[in-house]
Legacy VTK file of the C-alpha trace (Angstrom):
# vtk DataFile Version 3.0
C-alpha trace
ASCII
DATASET POLYDATA
POINTS 164 float
-0.267 0.480 0.100
2.865 2.632 0.963
4.501 1.943 -2.669
1.151 2.013 -4.102
0.306 5.297 -2.683
3.697 7.038 -3.430
3.810 6.293 -6.781
0.464 7.819 -7.226
1.559 10.682 -5.704
4.010 10.859 -8.427
7.199 9.016 -7.473
9.013 8.687 -10.982
10.485 4.587 -9.831
9.074 3.342 -6.941
10.587 -0.150 -6.124
9.500 -2.941 -3.520
12.872 -4.940 -1.912
11.682 -8.132 -0.069
14.289 -10.863 1.293
11.808 -13.613 0.356
9.928 -14.716 -3.246
7.049 -13.060 -4.295
5.298 -16.205 -2.849
5.742 -15.515 0.411
5.038 -11.939 0.252
2.721 -11.232 3.173
0.433 -9.306 1.091
-2.924 -10.608 -1.361
-2.453 -11.207 -4.735
-4.391 -9.213 -6.222
-2.253 -5.763 -4.596
1.145 -6.848 -5.714
-0.990 -7.551 -9.229
-2.568 -4.027 -8.659
0.783 -2.466 -7.506
3.024 -3.918 -10.312
0.146 -3.317 -13.197
0.844 0.979 -11.425
4.372 0.418 -12.073
5.771 -0.485 -8.990
8.648 -2.622 -9.882
9.932 -5.192 -6.997
12.704 -6.751 -6.057
12.218 -9.922 -5.187
14.979 -11.797 -3.407
17.100 -8.837 -1.917
18.339 -7.676 1.902
19.570 -4.040 2.003
22.324 -4.244 3.591
23.621 -0.695 4.386
22.268 2.907 2.955
24.906 5.316 1.886
25.127 8.792 1.321
26.423 11.676 3.474
23.479 15.001 4.135
20.878 12.830 2.157
19.864 8.921 0.667
22.312 9.024 -1.959
22.445 4.757 -3.351
21.528 1.959 -1.179
23.995 -1.506 -1.102
21.537 -4.867 -2.015
22.305 -8.448 -1.549
20.346 -11.251 -3.470
19.186 -13.807 -1.074
18.121 -17.590 -1.983
15.624 -19.408 0.159
16.066 -22.462 1.845
14.420 -24.346 4.729
16.163 -24.476 8.165
15.425 -26.715 10.294
12.098 -26.537 13.222
11.005 -23.730 10.328
8.260 -24.589 7.709
8.483 -21.145 5.757
11.484 -20.731 3.686
14.002 -18.141 5.723
16.010 -16.254 3.496
20.074 -16.041 3.719
21.967 -13.250 1.612
24.412 -14.746 -1.127
28.222 -14.558 -0.905
29.362 -11.799 -3.287
26.115 -10.442 -4.674
26.748 -7.456 -3.654
25.089 -4.413 -5.648
23.676 -0.649 -5.701
21.370 1.090 -6.656
20.594 5.283 -7.011
18.026 6.193 -4.436
15.958 9.070 -3.232
14.123 8.333 -0.695
13.920 4.577 1.126
9.995 3.642 3.349
10.698 0.980 5.232
7.911 -1.586 6.011
8.856 -3.286 8.819
6.100 -4.845 11.250
5.522 -4.334 14.346
8.683 -4.605 16.731
10.041 -1.154 16.303
12.825 -1.935 19.012
15.291 -4.352 16.627
14.816 -2.386 13.327
15.597 1.261 15.831
18.143 0.643 18.296
21.145 2.353 15.414
18.839 4.952 14.079
18.452 6.558 18.159
14.740 6.864 17.321
12.865 7.502 20.700
10.275 4.993 22.089
7.456 6.056 23.187
5.816 3.729 26.983
4.738 1.432 25.052
7.540 0.804 22.929
6.073 1.925 19.693
8.063 4.621 17.280
7.230 8.201 18.942
5.556 10.257 15.867
4.732 14.085 16.545
1.207 14.963 14.376
3.269 14.693 11.762
4.047 11.434 11.328
8.208 12.462 12.196
10.304 10.429 14.618
12.330 12.281 16.489
15.072 12.349 13.903
12.731 15.174 11.555
14.158 12.944 8.322
12.724 9.843 9.472
8.453 9.395 9.399
6.424 6.627 10.626
3.172 5.245 10.956
0.943 1.912 11.088
2.238 -0.831 14.185
5.716 0.845 13.958
3.973 4.088 15.683
1.101 2.428 17.200
-1.446 2.729 15.510
-4.867 1.598 15.528
-4.502 -2.414 14.930
-6.097 -2.233 12.526
-4.389 -2.214 8.482
-6.880 -0.288 7.102
-5.316 2.322 10.017
-2.034 1.744 9.069
-2.587 1.557 5.231
-4.403 5.649 6.477
-1.095 6.760 8.935
0.925 6.008 5.697
-0.872 7.916 3.534
-0.582 10.481 5.725
2.831 9.767 6.334
2.985 10.149 2.685
1.495 13.250 2.010
3.199 15.266 5.089
6.622 13.663 4.139
5.982 15.613 0.885
4.870 18.420 2.407
7.558 19.200 4.599
9.747 17.977 1.322
8.528 21.050 -0.650
8.878 23.487 2.365
LINES 1 165
164 0 1 2 3 4 5 6 7 8 9 10 11 12 13 14 15 16 17 18 19 20 21 22 23 24 25 26 27 28 29 30 31 32 33 34 35 36 37 38 39 40 41 42 43 44 45 46 47 48 49 50 51 52 53 54 55 56 57 58 59 60 61 62 63 64 65 66 67 68 69 70 71 72 73 74 75 76 77 78 79 80 81 82 83 84 85 86 87 88 89 90 91 92 93 94 95 96 97 98 99 100 101 102 103 104 105 106 107 108 109 110 111 112 113 114 115 116 117 118 119 120 121 122 123 124 125 126 127 128 129 130 131 132 133 134 135 136 137 138 139 140 141 142 143 144 145 146 147 148 149 150 151 152 153 154 155 156 157 158 159 160 161 162 163
């Protein structure tokens, strides 16, 4: 939904990076098909290694993954393929990470609220004004509809603040 919203708001190119195969993506098949039909690109079986840039995002380093069956797990797990790294020039990164922000924000130094969610202001900015958050990470009401709405609103705020 975030990728489709950003695309509809006029982004030149939108690419979703997902470390597993398309069949494993936790999204409806129709949603993926609609996104592709609208021009959203997908980089399946890729993982983000690092974000590069001095004062702003300039590129992202990705690494290809292979899917392996780990003992005791029913779902195939992505494993990075050594020496398959490559870089892609980007202007912005929107991360859709899930509902446990602590594991993702530790190195970013973002403030969490008393419930363990990322602290945001009325414009969805975190304690780092260059990073926005919404949905589960920010403790937005626990339905997909509310999370999607917060993603749209955060995208609108990003565009408004970038234009300043």
